[in-house]
C-alpha positions, 0 to 999 in steps of 0.5 A: 077390269071386272067392273068394266066387263060387268058394265058391258055385259049389263048393257048387252043384257039390256040390249037383248031384253029391251031391244032385240026381243021386242023387235023379234016379237013386235016387228017380226025381226027375228034375225037380230036375236041370235046375233045379240044373244050370241054376243051377250053369251060371250060377254056373260062368259067373260063376266064369269071368267073375270069374276073368278079372276077378281075373286082369286086375285082381286080380293073380292069376298065370297059374299060379293062374288055371290051378289055378283052372280045374282046381279048377272041374272037380273036386268039392271043387276050389274049396274045396281051392284057396281057401287058395292064393287067400287066400295070393296075395290077401294077397301082392298086398295087401301089395305094394300097401300098400308 
């Protein structure tokens, strides 16, 4: 579940940075930024909440949590971080199956 929320949050960040902001400054369409910005803000809160749940109950290591926080602040960060999350998720599943 965390990886899905991370992907959606990542897309909202890219939409804000590379669509809404250029439209505001280059096309004078400032009304789009508050809408996209608020949606991204709520998704960021959901991301952090899901990260807390994943670290508490999902078995994410503190190192992975730290990388997830850093990834949330960088454009494309959640997408670059996803393969590492997937790998750690598979390890946790294997350990639970044993």
